[in-house]
Biopython code that builds the backbone (N, CA, C, O; Angstrom):
import numpy as np
from Bio.PDB.StructureBuilder import StructureBuilder

atoms = [
    (1, "MET", "N", (19.665, 14.724, -17.437)),
    (1, "MET", "CA", (18.290, 14.802, -16.970)),
    (1, "MET", "C", (17.617, 13.439, -17.087)),
    (1, "MET", "O", (16.931, 13.010, -16.159)),
    (2, "ALA", "N", (17.800, 12.759, -18.204)),
    (2, "ALA", "CA", (17.180, 11.443, -18.377)),
    (2, "ALA", "C", (17.708, 10.454, -17.352)),
    (2, "ALA", "O", (16.987, 9.560, -16.908)),
    (3, "GLU", "N", (18.980, 10.619, -16.977)),
    (3, "GLU", "CA", (19.572, 9.740, -15.979)),
    (3, "GLU", "C", (18.878, 9.914, -14.633)),
    (3, "GLU", "O", (18.645, 8.935, -13.923)),
    (4, "GLU", "N", (18.547, 11.159, -14.276)),
    (4, "GLU", "CA", (17.837, 11.437, -13.026)),
    (4, "GLU", "C", (16.490, 10.741, -12.999)),
    (4, "GLU", "O", (16.129, 10.136, -11.989)),
    (5, "LYS", "N", (15.750, 10.813, -14.076)),
    (5, "LYS", "CA", (14.420, 10.197, -14.155)),
    (5, "LYS", "C", (14.507, 8.687, -13.950)),
    (5, "LYS", "O", (13.669, 8.090, -13.274)),
    (6, "GLU", "N", (15.534, 8.081, -14.546)),
    (6, "GLU", "CA", (15.666, 6.634, -14.463)),
    (6, "GLU", "C", (15.907, 6.187, -13.028)),
    (6, "GLU", "O", (15.384, 5.150, -12.620)),
    (7, "SER", "N", (16.678, 6.936, -12.255)),
    (7, "SER", "CA", (16.956, 6.534, -10.886)),
    (7, "SER", "C", (15.805, 6.893, -9.951)),
    (7, "SER", "O", (15.727, 6.361, -8.844)),
    (8, "CYS", "N", (14.930, 7.765, -10.366)),
    (8, "CYS", "CA", (13.763, 8.137, -9.561)),
    (8, "CYS", "C", (12.566, 7.332, -10.025)),
    (8, "CYS", "O", (12.129, 7.464, -11.168)),
    (9, "ASN", "N", (12.031, 6.496, -9.140)),
    (9, "ASN", "CA", (10.917, 5.639, -9.519)),
    (9, "ASN", "C", (9.572, 6.352, -9.443)),
    (9, "ASN", "O", (8.532, 5.728, -9.656)),
    (10, "CYS", "N", (9.574, 7.635, -9.147)),
    (10, "CYS", "CA", (8.313, 8.344, -8.950)),
    (10, "CYS", "C", (7.535, 8.545, -10.249)),
    (10, "CYS", "O", (6.354, 8.889, -10.197)),
    (11, "HIS", "N", (8.153, 8.344, -11.406)),
    (11, "HIS", "CA", (7.460, 8.576, -12.669)),
    (11, "HIS", "C", (7.249, 7.290, -13.458)),
    (11, "HIS", "O", (6.865, 7.333, -14.627)),
    (12, "ARG", "N", (7.497, 6.152, -12.828)),
    (12, "ARG", "CA", (7.309, 4.880, -13.525)),
    (12, "ARG", "C", (5.823, 4.563, -13.613)),
    (12, "ARG", "O", (5.038, 4.941, -12.744)),
    (13, "THR", "N", (5.462, 3.876, -14.661)),
    (13, "THR", "CA", (4.074, 3.452, -14.821)),
    (13, "THR", "C", (4.061, 1.967, -15.134)),
    (13, "THR", "O", (5.099, 1.364, -15.407)),
    (14, "LYS", "N", (2.877, 1.391, -15.092)),
    (14, "LYS", "CA", (2.706, -0.044, -15.354)),
    (14, "LYS", "C", (1.545, -0.216, -16.304)),
    (14, "LYS", "O", (0.426, 0.212, -16.018)),
    (15, "GLU", "N", (1.808, -0.835, -17.425)),
    (15, "GLU", "CA", (0.729, -1.149, -18.358)),
    (15, "GLU", "C", (0.127, -2.481, -17.937)),
    (15, "GLU", "O", (0.827, -3.492, -17.877)),
    (16, "ARG", "N", (-1.174, -2.484, -17.645)),
    (16, "ARG", "CA", (-1.849, -3.685, -17.170)),
    (16, "ARG", "C", (-2.757, -4.248, -18.257)),
    (16, "ARG", "O", (-3.290, -3.512, -19.087)),
    (17, "SER", "N", (-2.922, -5.570, -18.232)),
    (17, "SER", "CA", (-3.875, -6.191, -19.141)),
    (17, "SER", "C", (-5.273, -5.744, -18.727)),
    (17, "SER", "O", (-5.486, -5.289, -17.603)),
    (18, "GLU", "N", (-6.210, -5.879, -19.642)),
    (18, "GLU", "CA", (-7.597, -5.511, -19.353)),
    (18, "GLU", "C", (-8.138, -6.325, -18.171)),
    (18, "GLU", "O", (-8.839, -5.788, -17.314)),
    (19, "LYS", "N", (-7.811, -7.614, -18.131)),
    (19, "LYS", "CA", (-8.273, -8.492, -17.051)),
    (19, "LYS", "C", (-7.703, -8.059, -15.701)),
    (19, "LYS", "O", (-8.432, -7.959, -14.715)),
    (20, "GLU", "N", (-6.396, -7.802, -15.666)),
    (20, "GLU", "CA", (-5.758, -7.362, -14.420)),
    (20, "GLU", "C", (-6.362, -6.042, -13.950)),
    (20, "GLU", "O", (-6.678, -5.875, -12.772)),
    (21, "TYR", "N", (-6.515, -5.114, -14.880)),
    (21, "TYR", "CA", (-7.089, -3.807, -14.558)),
    (21, "TYR", "C", (-8.493, -3.959, -13.963)),
    (21, "TYR", "O", (-8.795, -3.396, -12.911)),
    (22, "LYS", "N", (-9.344, -4.726, -14.647)),
    (22, "LYS", "CA", (-10.726, -4.903, -14.175)),
    (22, "LYS", "C", (-10.767, -5.568, -12.806)),
    (22, "LYS", "O", (-11.565, -5.181, -11.953)),
    (23, "ASP", "N", (-9.908, -6.574, -12.589)),
    (23, "ASP", "CA", (-9.862, -7.259, -11.301)),
    (23, "ASP", "C", (-9.481, -6.292, -10.181)),
    (23, "ASP", "O", (-10.119, -6.272, -9.129)),
    (24, "LEU", "N", (-8.445, -5.497, -10.409)),
    (24, "LEU", "CA", (-8.001, -4.549, -9.382)),
    (24, "LEU", "C", (-9.073, -3.499, -9.101)),
    (24, "LEU", "O", (-9.338, -3.178, -7.942)),
    (25, "ILE", "N", (-9.681, -2.970, -10.143)),
    (25, "ILE", "CA", (-10.721, -1.952, -9.967)),
    (25, "ILE", "C", (-11.930, -2.540, -9.251)),
    (25, "ILE", "O", (-12.501, -1.888, -8.375)),
    (26, "ASN", "N", (-12.332, -3.759, -9.605)),
    (26, "ASN", "CA", (-13.462, -4.399, -8.920)),
    (26, "ASN", "C", (-13.172, -4.588, -7.436)),
    (26, "ASN", "O", (-14.033, -4.336, -6.594)),
    (27, "ARG", "N", (-11.960, -5.031, -7.119)),
    (27, "ARG", "CA", (-11.580, -5.194, -5.715)),
    (27, "ARG", "C", (-11.645, -3.857, -4.980)),
    (27, "ARG", "O", (-12.172, -3.770, -3.872)),
    (28, "LEU", "N", (-11.103, -2.820, -5.611)),
    (28, "LEU", "CA", (-11.115, -1.491, -4.977)),
    (28, "LEU", "C", (-12.529, -0.960, -4.810)),
    (28, "LEU", "O", (-12.836, -0.325, -3.801)),
    (29, "ASN", "N", (-13.383, -1.211, -5.776)),
    (29, "ASN", "CA", (-14.780, -0.783, -5.656)),
    (29, "ASN", "C", (-15.472, -1.461, -4.487)),
    (29, "ASN", "O", (-16.235, -0.828, -3.757)),
    (30, "ARG", "N", (-15.203, -2.768, -4.307)),
    (30, "ARG", "CA", (-15.796, -3.482, -3.164)),
    (30, "ARG", "C", (-15.269, -2.921, -1.841)),
    (30, "ARG", "O", (-16.029, -2.741, -0.889)),
    (31, "ILE", "N", (-13.972, -2.648, -1.792)),
    (31, "ILE", "CA", (-13.378, -2.088, -0.577)),
    (31, "ILE", "C", (-13.967, -0.711, -0.291)),
    (31, "ILE", "O", (-14.279, -0.388, 0.855)),
    (32, "GLU", "N", (-14.116, 0.091, -1.330)),
    (32, "GLU", "CA", (-14.717, 1.413, -1.178)),
    (32, "GLU", "C", (-16.129, 1.287, -0.605)),
    (32, "GLU", "O", (-16.523, 2.067, 0.262)),
    (33, "GLY", "N", (-16.884, 0.307, -1.091)),
    (33, "GLY", "CA", (-18.226, 0.070, -0.570)),
    (33, "GLY", "C", (-18.196, -0.345, 0.890)),
    (33, "GLY", "O", (-19.042, 0.078, 1.679)),
    (34, "GLN", "N", (-17.219, -1.176, 1.253)),
    (34, "GLN", "CA", (-17.083, -1.572, 2.650)),
    (34, "GLN", "C", (-16.802, -0.360, 3.538)),
    (34, "GLN", "O", (-17.373, -0.236, 4.621)),
    (35, "ILE", "N", (-15.939, 0.514, 3.090)),
    (35, "ILE", "CA", (-15.589, 1.704, 3.872)),
    (35, "ILE", "C", (-16.811, 2.614, 4.016)),
    (35, "ILE", "O", (-17.067, 3.144, 5.098)),
    (36, "ARG", "N", (-17.558, 2.793, 2.937)),
    (36, "ARG", "CA", (-18.790, 3.592, 3.031)),
    (36, "ARG", "C", (-19.772, 2.957, 4.012)),
    (36, "ARG", "O", (-20.447, 3.657, 4.767)),
    (37, "GLY", "N", (-19.844, 1.617, 3.994)),
    (37, "GLY", "CA", (-20.711, 0.910, 4.933)),
    (37, "GLY", "C", (-20.282, 1.129, 6.378)),
    (37, "GLY", "O", (-21.123, 1.311, 7.258)),
    (38, "ILE", "N", (-18.994, 1.113, 6.618)),
    (38, "ILE", "CA", (-18.469, 1.364, 7.967)),
    (38, "ILE", "C", (-18.803, 2.785, 8.399)),
    (38, "ILE", "O", (-19.213, 3.014, 9.537)),
    (39, "LYS", "N", (-18.627, 3.726, 7.500)),
    (39, "LYS", "CA", (-18.967, 5.122, 7.813)),
    (39, "LYS", "C", (-20.441, 5.219, 8.192)),
    (39, "LYS", "O", (-20.792, 5.885, 9.166)),
    (40, "GLY", "N", (-21.298, 4.561, 7.428)),
    (40, "GLY", "CA", (-22.729, 4.558, 7.724)),
    (40, "GLY", "C", (-23.022, 3.946, 9.085)),
    (40, "GLY", "O", (-23.906, 4.416, 9.802)),
    (41, "MET", "N", (-22.289, 2.904, 9.442)),
    (41, "MET", "CA", (-22.469, 2.276, 10.747)),
    (41, "MET", "C", (-22.124, 3.250, 11.873)),
    (41, "MET", "O", (-22.829, 3.318, 12.880)),
    (42, "VAL", "N", (-21.035, 4.002, 11.696)),
    (42, "VAL", "CA", (-20.645, 4.999, 12.704)),
    (42, "VAL", "C", (-21.716, 6.080, 12.795)),
    (42, "VAL", "O", (-22.102, 6.498, 13.887)),
    (43, "GLU", "N", (-22.192, 6.529, 11.631)),
    (43, "GLU", "CA", (-23.233, 7.565, 11.619)),
    (43, "GLU", "C", (-24.514, 7.099, 12.298)),
    (43, "GLU", "O", (-25.250, 7.912, 12.856)),
    (44, "LYS", "N", (-24.785, 5.806, 12.255)),
    (44, "LYS", "CA", (-26.007, 5.252, 12.858)),
    (44, "LYS", "C", (-25.784, 4.746, 14.283)),
    (44, "LYS", "O", (-26.652, 4.090, 14.861)),
    (45, "ASP", "N", (-24.616, 5.055, 14.841)),
    (45, "ASP", "CA", (-24.287, 4.649, 16.216)),
    (45, "ASP", "C", (-24.392, 3.144, 16.435)),
    (45, "ASP", "O", (-24.885, 2.696, 17.470)),
    (46, "VAL", "N", (-23.929, 2.367, 15.460)),
    (46, "VAL", "CA", (-23.937, 0.907, 15.570)),
    (46, "VAL", "C", (-22.961, 0.497, 16.678)),
    (46, "VAL", "O", (-21.964, 1.176, 16.927)),
    (47, "TYR", "N", (-23.262, -0.604, 17.325)),
    (47, "TYR", "CA", (-22.469, -1.148, 18.421)),
    (47, "TYR", "C", (-21.021, -1.385, 17.964)),
    (47, "TYR", "O", (-20.780, -1.955, 16.900)),
    (48, "CYS", "N", (-20.064, -0.936, 18.789)),
    (48, "CYS", "CA", (-18.636, -0.949, 18.422)),
    (48, "CYS", "C", (-18.126, -2.293, 17.900)),
    (48, "CYS", "O", (-17.464, -2.313, 16.863)),
    (49, "PRO", "N", (-18.403, -3.421, 18.574)),
    (49, "PRO", "CA", (-17.875, -4.692, 18.055)),
    (49, "PRO", "C", (-18.363, -5.014, 16.642)),
    (49, "PRO", "O", (-17.638, -5.632, 15.863)),
    (50, "ASP", "N", (-19.573, -4.605, 16.313)),
    (50, "ASP", "CA", (-20.079, -4.837, 14.959)),
    (50, "ASP", "C", (-19.287, -4.033, 13.931)),
    (50, "ASP", "O", (-19.004, -4.516, 12.835)),
    (51, "ILE", "N", (-18.936, -2.808, 14.296)),
    (51, "ILE", "CA", (-18.118, -1.969, 13.410)),
    (51, "ILE", "C", (-16.720, -2.567, 13.286)),
    (51, "ILE", "O", (-16.166, -2.640, 12.189)),
    (52, "LEU", "N", (-16.156, -2.991, 14.406)),
    (52, "LEU", "CA", (-14.806, -3.558, 14.396)),
    (52, "LEU", "C", (-14.721, -4.789, 13.489)),
    (52, "LEU", "O", (-13.716, -4.988, 12.807)),
    (53, "ILE", "N", (-15.747, -5.593, 13.479)),
    (53, "ILE", "CA", (-15.760, -6.774, 12.608)),
    (53, "ILE", "C", (-15.743, -6.349, 11.140)),
    (53, "ILE", "O", (-15.062, -6.959, 10.317)),
    (54, "GLN", "N", (-16.494, -5.306, 10.825)),
    (54, "GLN", "CA", (-16.511, -4.810, 9.444)),
    (54, "GLN", "C", (-15.171, -4.184, 9.063)),
    (54, "GLN", "O", (-14.722, -4.312, 7.924)),
    (55, "VAL", "N", (-14.535, -3.505, 10.021)),
    (55, "VAL", "CA", (-13.206, -2.928, 9.758)),
    (55, "VAL", "C", (-12.203, -4.051, 9.499)),
    (55, "VAL", "O", (-11.363, -3.940, 8.606)),
    (56, "ALA", "N", (-12.290, -5.127, 10.274)),
    (56, "ALA", "CA", (-11.392, -6.268, 10.059)),
    (56, "ALA", "C", (-11.605, -6.856, 8.665)),
    (56, "ALA", "O", (-10.643, -7.242, 8.000)),
    (57, "ALA", "N", (-12.860, -6.925, 8.220)),
    (57, "ALA", "CA", (-13.151, -7.436, 6.877)),
    (57, "ALA", "C", (-12.560, -6.517, 5.807)),
    (57, "ALA", "O", (-12.031, -6.997, 4.804)),
    (58, "ALA", "N", (-12.647, -5.199, 6.014)),
    (58, "ALA", "CA", (-12.072, -4.247, 5.057)),
    (58, "ALA", "C", (-10.549, -4.369, 5.042)),
    (58, "ALA", "O", (-9.931, -4.301, 3.980)),
    (59, "ASN", "N", (-9.946, -4.547, 6.210)),
    (59, "ASN", "CA", (-8.487, -4.746, 6.276)),
    (59, "ASN", "C", (-8.086, -6.013, 5.530)),
    (59, "ASN", "O", (-7.092, -6.017, 4.804)),
    (60, "ALA", "N", (-8.846, -7.081, 5.702)),
    (60, "ALA", "CA", (-8.551, -8.336, 5.001)),
    (60, "ALA", "C", (-8.663, -8.139, 3.488)),
    (60, "ALA", "O", (-7.858, -8.675, 2.725)),
    (61, "ALA", "N", (-9.661, -7.371, 3.062)),
    (61, "ALA", "CA", (-9.826, -7.105, 1.634)),
    (61, "ALA", "C", (-8.646, -6.296, 1.089)),
    (61, "ALA", "O", (-8.169, -6.566, -0.014)),
    (62, "LEU", "N", (-8.174, -5.313, 1.850)),
    (62, "LEU", "CA", (-7.003, -4.533, 1.429)),
    (62, "LEU", "C", (-5.757, -5.411, 1.378)),
    (62, "LEU", "O", (-4.955, -5.300, 0.451)),
    (63, "ASN", "N", (-5.592, -6.281, 2.369)),
    (63, "ASN", "CA", (-4.446, -7.194, 2.357)),
    (63, "ASN", "C", (-4.495, -8.116, 1.145)),
    (63, "ASN", "O", (-3.467, -8.391, 0.527)),
    (64, "SER", "N", (-5.679, -8.589, 0.810)),
    (64, "SER", "CA", (-5.842, -9.438, -0.366)),
    (64, "SER", "C", (-5.493, -8.666, -1.636)),
    (64, "SER", "O", (-4.833, -9.199, -2.528)),
    (65, "PHE", "N", (-5.934, -7.420, -1.715)),
    (65, "PHE", "CA", (-5.606, -6.560, -2.851)),
    (65, "PHE", "C", (-4.084, -6.426, -2.972)),
    (65, "PHE", "O", (-3.528, -6.550, -4.063)),
    (66, "ASN", "N", (-3.415, -6.170, -1.832)),
    (66, "ASN", "CA", (-1.960, -6.033, -1.834)),
    (66, "ASN", "C", (-1.280, -7.304, -2.327)),
    (66, "ASN", "O", (-0.317, -7.233, -3.091)),
    (67, "LYS", "N", (-1.766, -8.458, -1.901)),
    (67, "LYS", "CA", (-1.163, -9.726, -2.326)),
    (67, "LYS", "C", (-1.274, -9.909, -3.832)),
    (67, "LYS", "O", (-0.314, -10.316, -4.485)),
    (68, "VAL", "N", (-2.438, -9.608, -4.378)),
    (68, "VAL", "CA", (-2.644, -9.747, -5.826)),
    (68, "VAL", "C", (-1.749, -8.766, -6.579)),
    (68, "VAL", "O", (-1.093, -9.142, -7.550)),
    (69, "LEU", "N", (-1.723, -7.512, -6.133)),
    (69, "LEU", "CA", (-0.911, -6.494, -6.798)),
    (69, "LEU", "C", (0.573, -6.833, -6.710)),
    (69, "LEU", "O", (1.305, -6.689, -7.689)),
    (70, "LEU", "N", (1.017, -7.282, -5.537)),
    (70, "LEU", "CA", (2.422, -7.646, -5.358)),
    (70, "LEU", "C", (2.801, -8.832, -6.247)),
    (70, "LEU", "O", (3.857, -8.825, -6.879)),
    (71, "ALA", "N", (1.941, -9.843, -6.292)),
    (71, "ALA", "CA", (2.223, -11.006, -7.143)),
    (71, "ALA", "C", (2.328, -10.584, -8.608)),
    (71, "ALA", "O", (3.240, -11.015, -9.314)),
    (72, "ASN", "N", (1.406, -9.750, -9.062)),
    (72, "ASN", "CA", (1.458, -9.260, -10.448)),
    (72, "ASN", "C", (2.742, -8.478, -10.699)),
    (72, "ASN", "O", (3.362, -8.610, -11.755)),
    (73, "HIS", "N", (3.136, -7.665, -9.723)),
    (73, "HIS", "CA", (4.351, -6.859, -9.856)),
    (73, "HIS", "C", (5.582, -7.753, -9.994)),
    (73, "HIS", "O", (6.436, -7.521, -10.850)),
    (74, "ILE", "N", (5.664, -8.776, -9.146)),
    (74, "ILE", "CA", (6.815, -9.678, -9.191)),
    (74, "ILE", "C", (6.840, -10.451, -10.501)),
    (74, "ILE", "O", (7.896, -10.609, -11.114)),
    (75, "LYS", "N", (5.671, -10.936, -10.932)),
    (75, "LYS", "CA", (5.601, -11.745, -12.157)),
    (75, "LYS", "C", (5.905, -10.945, -13.414)),
    (75, "LYS", "O", (6.348, -11.511, -14.413)),
    (76, "THR", "N", (5.675, -9.644, -13.380)),
    (76, "THR", "CA", (5.875, -8.841, -14.590)),
    (76, "THR", "C", (7.062, -7.889, -14.432)),
    (76, "THR", "O", (8.136, -8.142, -14.978)),
    (77, "CYS", "N", (6.878, -6.816, -13.701)),
    (77, "CYS", "CA", (7.903, -5.762, -13.604)),
    (77, "CYS", "C", (9.239, -6.284, -13.097)),
    (77, "CYS", "O", (10.281, -6.035, -13.703)),
    (78, "VAL", "N", (9.206, -7.006, -11.985)),
    (78, "VAL", "CA", (10.461, -7.448, -11.368)),
    (78, "VAL", "C", (11.185, -8.443, -12.273)),
    (78, "VAL", "O", (12.379, -8.294, -12.529)),
    (79, "THR", "N", (10.475, -9.444, -12.751)),
    (79, "THR", "CA", (11.147, -10.443, -13.592)),
    (79, "THR", "C", (11.641, -9.829, -14.901)),
    (79, "THR", "O", (12.726, -10.172, -15.372)),
    (80, "ASN", "N", (10.862, -8.928, -15.491)),
    (80, "ASN", "CA", (11.310, -8.264, -16.730)),
    (80, "ASN", "C", (12.553, -7.421, -16.481)),
    (80, "ASN", "O", (13.495, -7.451, -17.273)),
    (81, "ASP", "N", (12.560, -6.668, -15.382)),
    (81, "ASP", "CA", (13.727, -5.827, -15.075)),
    (81, "ASP", "C", (14.967, -6.674, -14.839)),
    (81, "ASP", "O", (16.052, -6.315, -15.296)),
    (82, "ILE", "N", (14.828, -7.789, -14.134)),
    (82, "ILE", "CA", (15.980, -8.655, -13.882)),
    (82, "ILE", "C", (16.502, -9.223, -15.196)),
    (82, "ILE", "O", (17.712, -9.254, -15.425)),
    (83, "ARG", "N", (15.590, -9.675, -16.065)),
    (83, "ARG", "CA", (16.015, -10.191, -17.381)),
    (83, "ARG", "C", (16.772, -9.138, -18.177)),
    (83, "ARG", "O", (17.683, -9.462, -18.939)),
    (84, "GLU", "N", (16.387, -7.859, -17.995)),
    (84, "GLU", "CA", (17.036, -6.769, -18.733)),
    (84, "GLU", "C", (18.254, -6.216, -17.995)),
    (84, "GLU", "O", (18.835, -5.211, -18.404)),
    (85, "GLY", "N", (18.636, -6.890, -16.897)),
    (85, "GLY", "CA", (19.846, -6.492, -16.186)),
    (85, "GLY", "C", (19.667, -5.395, -15.156)),
    (85, "GLY", "O", (20.655, -4.906, -14.607)),
    (86, "ARG", "N", (18.445, -4.997, -14.880)),
    (86, "ARG", "CA", (18.191, -3.940, -13.883)),
    (86, "ARG", "C", (17.941, -4.588, -12.519)),
    (86, "ARG", "O", (16.808, -4.644, -12.039)),
    (87, "GLU", "N", (19.000, -5.063, -11.920)),
    (87, "GLU", "CA", (18.879, -5.787, -10.662)),
    (87, "GLU", "C", (18.570, -4.872, -9.475)),
    (87, "GLU", "O", (18.254, -5.362, -8.391)),
    (88, "GLU", "N", (18.656, -3.570, -9.659)),
    (88, "GLU", "CA", (18.274, -2.635, -8.588)),
    (88, "GLU", "C", (16.789, -2.773, -8.250)),
    (88, "GLU", "O", (16.342, -2.339, -7.188)),
    (89, "THR", "N", (16.041, -3.375, -9.154)),
    (89, "THR", "CA", (14.616, -3.616, -8.912)),
    (89, "THR", "C", (14.425, -4.545, -7.714)),
    (89, "THR", "O", (13.423, -4.441, -7.006)),
    (90, "VAL", "N", (15.372, -5.448, -7.483)),
    (90, "VAL", "CA", (15.285, -6.335, -6.325)),
    (90, "VAL", "C", (15.375, -5.511, -5.045)),
    (90, "VAL", "O", (14.628, -5.752, -4.097)),
    (91, "ASP", "N", (16.288, -4.540, -5.014)),
    (91, "ASP", "CA", (16.401, -3.658, -3.845)),
    (91, "ASP", "C", (15.114, -2.869, -3.636)),
    (91, "ASP", "O", (14.659, -2.694, -2.506)),
    (92, "GLU", "N", (14.535, -2.397, -4.730)),
    (92, "GLU", "CA", (13.265, -1.666, -4.655)),
    (92, "GLU", "C", (12.171, -2.573, -4.086)),
    (92, "GLU", "O", (11.378, -2.142, -3.249)),
    (93, "LEU", "N", (12.130, -3.823, -4.539)),
    (93, "LEU", "CA", (11.151, -4.778, -4.041)),
    (93, "LEU", "C", (11.347, -5.026, -2.549)),
    (93, "LEU", "O", (10.375, -5.060, -1.795)),
    (94, "LEU", "N", (12.584, -5.198, -2.120)),
    (94, "LEU", "CA", (12.861, -5.414, -0.694)),
    (94, "LEU", "C", (12.438, -4.224, 0.142)),
    (94, "LEU", "O", (11.890, -4.398, 1.230)),
    (95, "THR", "N", (12.682, -3.023, -0.345)),
    (95, "THR", "CA", (12.248, -1.807, 0.361)),
    (95, "THR", "C", (10.735, -1.764, 0.459)),
    (95, "THR", "O", (10.184, -1.423, 1.506)),
    (96, "THR", "N", (10.063, -2.109, -0.628)),
    (96, "THR", "CA", (8.596, -2.135, -0.624)),
    (96, "THR", "C", (8.090, -3.163, 0.375)),
    (96, "THR", "O", (7.163, -2.877, 1.132)),
    (97, "LEU", "N", (8.673, -4.343, 0.393)),
    (97, "LEU", "CA", (8.241, -5.381, 1.331)),
    (97, "LEU", "C", (8.462, -4.952, 2.775)),
    (97, "LEU", "O", (7.638, -5.243, 3.642)),
    (98, "GLN", "N", (9.567, -4.262, 3.037)),
    (98, "GLN", "CA", (9.813, -3.768, 4.405)),
    (98, "GLN", "C", (8.733, -2.777, 4.811)),
    (98, "GLN", "O", (8.282, -2.792, 5.957)),
    (99, "LYS", "N", (8.314, -1.922, 3.898)),
    (99, "LYS", "CA", (7.250, -0.952, 4.199)),
    (99, "LYS", "C", (5.918, -1.646, 4.420)),
    (99, "LYS", "O", (5.141, -1.235, 5.282)),
    (100, "LEU", "N", (5.643, -2.699, 3.647)),
    (100, "LEU", "CA", (4.384, -3.422, 3.778)),
    (100, "LEU", "C", (4.304, -4.196, 5.091)),
    (100, "LEU", "O", (3.214, -4.432, 5.612)),
    (101, "MET", "N", (5.454, -4.588, 5.620)),
    (101, "MET", "CA", (5.459, -5.443, 6.795)),
    (101, "MET", "C", (5.647, -4.675, 8.101)),
    (101, "MET", "O", (5.977, -5.279, 9.121)),
    (102, "LYS", "N", (5.448, -3.386, 8.091)),
    (102, "LYS", "CA", (5.569, -2.581, 9.319)),
    (102, "LYS", "C", (4.439, -2.904, 10.255)),
    (102, "LYS", "O", (4.357, -2.334, 11.343)),
]
sb = StructureBuilder()
sb.init_structure("model")
sb.init_model(0)
sb.init_chain("A")
sb.init_seg("    ")
for serial, (resi, resn, name, xyz) in enumerate(atoms, 1):
    if name == "N":
        sb.init_residue(resn, " ", resi, " ")
    sb.init_atom(name, np.array(xyz, "f"), 0.0, 1.0, " ", f" {name:<3s}", serial, name[0])
structure = sb.get_structure()
């Protein structure tokens, strides 16, 4: 049973520093605010190009969030796993990158 859990990444967790945690949450809060703002624009029948510009800004914020999270993941989880001989983490990283680049 323990062997099954190890090969299934669905139950893995990541312990984050207080600084990393706060940074990620702050970014997500700003993105959440942007999305609420976009919703409000739609509700107020704002001109489409104005909404599209705000959507592009929200997409850029999400991409920035992904870059920060990915960099943290590589610097911590991936490098630690490789040092401990768990090279399958590289395959997991490649699969994740393929999904991100669709």
